[in-house]
C-alpha positions in Angstrom: 237.2 -101.9 26.7 238.9 -105.3 26.5 235.6 -107.0 26.2 235.1 -105.3 22.9 238.8 -105.3 21.7 239.1 -109.2 21.9 235.9 -109.7 20.2 236.1 -111.2 16.6 236.2 -108.4 14.1 236.5 -105.4 16.4 238.9 -102.9 15.1 238.5 -100.1 17.7 236.3 -98.4 20.2 235.6 -94.7 21.1 233.2 -93.2 23.7 232.1 -89.7 22.9 230.3 -87.3 25.3 227.9 -84.7 24.0 229.0 -81.3 24.9 225.5 -79.7 24.7 223.9 -82.7 26.6 226.7 -84.0 28.9 224.5 -86.8 30.1 224.3 -88.2 26.4 227.2 -90.5 25.2 227.8 -92.2 21.9 229.8 -95.5 21.9 231.4 -96.0 18.5 232.8 -99.5 17.8 234.4 -100.3 14.5 233.6 -103.8 13.4 234.9 -105.6 10.4 231.3 -106.8 9.5 227.8 -106.3 10.9 227.7 -110.0 11.6 230.8 -109.7 13.8 228.8 -107.4 15.9 225.2 -108.7 15.8 226.1 -112.4 15.8 229.6 -113.0 17.1 229.8 -110.3 19.9 226.0 -110.1 20.8 225.9 -113.9 21.4 229.2 -114.0 23.4 229.7 -114.2 27.2 231.7 -110.9 26.9 228.5 -109.1 25.6 226.7 -110.4 28.6 229.4 -109.3 31.0 229.5 -105.8 29.4 225.7 -105.3 29.7 225.9 -106.4 33.3 228.7 -103.8 34.0 226.9 -100.9 32.2 223.3 -101.7 31.8 222.2 -99.9 34.9 223.6 -96.6 33.6 221.2 -96.6 30.6 218.3 -94.2 31.0 216.5 -96.2 28.1 217.5 -99.0 25.9 220.5 -98.0 23.6 219.9 -97.0 20.0 222.0 -99.3 17.9 222.9 -98.3 14.3 225.4 -99.5 11.7 226.9 -97.0 9.4 229.4 -97.0 6.6 232.0 -94.3 5.9 231.2 -91.9 3.0 234.0 -89.4 3.5 237.1 -89.6 5.7 240.3 -87.5 6.0 242.1 -90.3 7.8 
C-alpha cells in the first residue's frame, strides 16, 4: 500500500474481493489525474516493485480502466 500512497496524485486505495467469485479482486486507486497514474506512477520504481511483488498472482494481465464519479453519497 505505501508504494501507491506515496505516489504523486494518489488519494487512496481499496482492494475489493468479489463475493460470488472469491478468486476475483478489484484494486481501486483514487488518482488526482489519469496522468498521475499512467505517467508518474507507471514510470516509477515503485510501480516496478509493486508488479514484482504481485505480478505472479495474476491469472491474466489486469484490466485497467479509468472512471469518473457520476453519483456519490459521500
